[in-house]
C-alpha positions in Angstrom: -8.6 -7.1 10.3 -11.6 -5.4 8.7 -9.2 -3.4 6.5 -8.4 -6.6 4.6 -12.1 -7.5 4.4 -12.6 -4.0 2.9 -9.8 -4.5 0.3 -11.3 -7.8 -0.7 -14.8 -6.4 -1.0 -13.7 -3.7 -3.4 -13.0 -6.6 -5.8 -16.8 -7.3 -5.7 -19.0 -9.9 -4.0 -22.6 -11.0 -4.1 -23.8 -7.6 -2.9 -21.4 -5.1 -4.5 -20.0 -4.8 -8.0 -16.3 -4.9 -8.6 -14.5 -1.6 -8.9 -13.3 -1.0 -12.5 -9.7 -2.0 -13.0 -9.3 -3.0 -9.3 -6.7 -5.6 -8.5 -6.5 -7.0 -5.0 -2.8 -7.6 -5.1 -2.0 -4.0 -6.1 -4.4 -2.8 -3.4 -2.8 -5.0 -0.7 0.7 -3.8 -1.7 -0.3 -0.1 -1.7 -2.1 -0.6 1.6 0.9 -2.3 3.2 3.2 0.5 2.0 0.9 3.2 3.5 0.7 1.3 6.8 4.5 0.9 7.0 5.0 4.6 6.2 2.4 5.7 8.8 3.8 3.3 11.5 7.4 4.6 10.8 6.2 8.2 11.0 4.4 7.5 14.3 7.5 5.7 15.7 9.9 8.5 14.5 8.7 10.7 17.4 11.5 9.5 19.6 11.0 6.2 21.4 8.2 5.2 23.7 5.1 3.3 22.5 4.6 3.0 18.8 1.2 4.3 17.8 -0.7 2.1 15.3 -1.2 3.6 11.9 -4.7 4.8 11.0 -7.0 2.0 9.8 -9.5 2.2 6.9 -12.2 0.6 9.0 -12.6 0.6 12.8 -15.2 -0.8 15.1 -15.9 1.3 18.2 -18.2 0.3 21.2 -21.5 2.2 21.1 -22.1 4.6 24.0 -23.3 2.8 27.1 -27.1 3.2 27.4 -28.7 3.8 30.8 -29.5 0.8 32.9 -33.2 1.4 32.6 -33.2 1.5 28.8 -30.5 -1.1 28.3 -32.9 -4.1 28.5 -35.5 -2.6 26.2 -33.1 -1.3 23.7 -32.1 -3.2 20.5 -29.4 -0.7 19.7 -26.1 -2.2 18.2 -23.3 -2.8 20.7 -20.7 -1.3 18.3 -20.4 1.3 15.6 -18.5 0.8 12.3 -16.5 3.8 11.0 -15.0 4.0 7.5 -12.1 6.5 7.2 -13.2 8.1 3.8 -10.0 10.2 3.7 -7.7 7.3 3.9 -9.8 5.2 1.6 -9.9 8.0 -0.9 -6.1 8.4 -0.8 -5.7 4.7 -1.3 -8.1 4.5 -4.2 -6.5 7.6 -5.8 -3.1 5.8 -5.6 -4.6 2.6 -7.1 -6.2 4.6 -9.9 -2.8 6.0 -10.8 -1.4 2.5 -10.8 -4.2 1.3 -13.1 -3.7 4.1 -15.5 0.1 3.9 -15.3 0.4 0.2 -16.1 -2.1 0.6 -19.0 -4.1 -1.9 -17.1 -7.7 -1.4 -17.5 -9.1 -4.8 -18.0 -11.4 -5.8 -20.8 -14.6 -5.3 -18.8 -13.6 -1.8 -17.6 -14.9 1.3 -19.2 -14.1 4.9 -18.6 -15.1 6.1 -15.1 -18.0 8.6 -14.9 -16.9 12.2 -14.7 -16.4 13.3 -11.1 -18.6 16.0 -9.7 -21.7 15.3 -11.6 -24.9 14.6 -9.6 -25.3 11.0 -10.9 -21.7 9.9 -10.0 -22.0 11.5 -6.5 -25.2 9.6 -6.0 -23.6 6.4 -7.3 -20.6 6.8 -5.0 -22.9 7.5 -2.0 -24.9 4.4 -2.8 -21.8 2.3 -3.2 -20.3 3.5 0.1 -23.6 2.8 1.9 -23.6 -0.7 0.5 -20.0 -1.2 1.4 -20.7 -0.2 5.0 -23.7 -2.5 5.1 -21.6 -5.5 3.9 -18.7 -4.6 6.3 -21.2 -4.5 9.2 -22.1 -8.1 8.4 -18.5 -9.2 8.8 -17.9 -7.1 11.9 
């Protein structure tokens, strides 16, 4: 699934830097716990079909263009959506684990203060890059 690709990408690749203190194993475990809890909550409604837990990344078909413009259009056939709320919750949980186990690695420095203009610009740039790389894998 693209969720696992996303978790792997947060560890860095040729296009994106590694998140400070990020550990894929901890992220995968936290993600699995969140998915199990969400699936259990969805199933707890009393029988019937179990609704899949929310995903971090989903691929949705693009709206169907009219027949006349379909042949001339070079629009993508699908749109990639990143659930920033779910990703934020997962990253917050991971940040607590990193702090809690004393585990900032040697290359990690203090994170920039949240709310300042530069860190917001950096986060926006990082998320744009993340979506770009995920689109390549989609």
